[in-house]
C-alpha positions in Angstrom: -3.5 40.4 26.5 -5.4 37.8 24.6 -4.7 37.7 20.9 -7.4 37.1 18.4 -7.7 33.7 16.6 -6.5 35.2 13.3 -3.1 35.9 14.9 -2.4 32.3 15.6 0.4 30.6 13.7 -0.5 27.6 11.7 0.6 24.2 13.1 3.7 22.7 11.7 3.0 20.6 8.5 4.9 18.0 6.7 7.4 19.7 4.4 6.1 19.9 0.8 9.1 18.0 -0.6 8.5 15.0 1.7 4.8 14.9 1.0 5.4 15.3 -2.8 7.9 12.5 -2.7 5.5 10.2 -0.9 2.7 11.0 -3.3 4.9 10.2 -6.3 6.2 6.9 -4.9 5.8 4.1 -7.4 2.7 1.9 -6.6 3.2 -1.8 -6.2 1.4 -4.0 -8.6 1.8 -7.8 -8.9 1.0 -10.1 -11.8 -1.6 -12.8 -11.6 0.0 -16.0 -10.5 2.8 -14.3 -8.5 3.6 -15.7 -5.1 3.4 -13.0 -2.5 3.6 -12.5 1.3 0.9 -10.5 3.0 3.1 -8.5 5.4 0.3 -7.9 7.9 -0.7 -10.6 9.3 2.3 -12.4 7.7 0.9 -15.2 5.4 1.7 -16.4 1.9 -0.6 -16.6 -1.0 -0.9 -16.3 -4.8 -2.3 -13.3 -6.6 -5.5 -14.3 -8.5 -6.7 -10.8 -9.6 -5.3 -7.3 -9.7 -7.3 -4.1 -10.2 -6.6 -2.0 -13.3 -7.1 1.3 -11.5 -5.8 2.8 -8.3 -8.3 2.5 -5.5 -8.5 3.3 -1.8 -5.3 4.5 -0.1 -3.9 5.4 -3.6 -2.9 1.8 -4.2 -3.6 -1.1 -6.6 -5.7 -3.7 -4.8 -5.1 -7.4 -5.4 -7.1 -10.6 -4.6 -4.7 -13.0 -2.9 -5.7 -16.7 -2.4 -4.4 -18.1 0.9 -4.6 -21.6 2.2 -6.1 -20.7 5.6 -8.4 -17.8 4.8 -9.3 -18.2 1.1 -9.4 -15.1 -1.0 -8.4 -11.8 0.6 -8.4 -8.3 -0.8 -5.1 -6.5 -0.1 -3.4 -3.2 -1.2 -0.1 -3.5 -3.0 1.7 -1.7 -0.2 0.9 -4.7 2.1 2.4 -7.3 -0.3 5.9 -8.5 -0.9 7.0 -10.7 -3.8 8.4 -14.1 -2.8 11.5 -14.7 -5.0 11.8 -18.0 -6.8 14.6 -20.2 -5.5 17.7 -20.3 -7.8 18.8 -23.6 -9.1 
């Protein structure tokens, strides 16, 4: 016997606790002048501007100046801080 569409079970979803934890994750925001690495495609640069508000993808967007490509707009999740060498 064919069951009506209303009897179908909903597809499995991401558990609420995991989704809530991901949504509450601290957003990455870097100061102007910070040396950062753009993880994809893997190049270094300096932050020249940071947005004051969260934008697309729920992230702060930064303008990063690179030697090869000039200024690039990148979300904070795609940036890593380059630590200063210890003396």
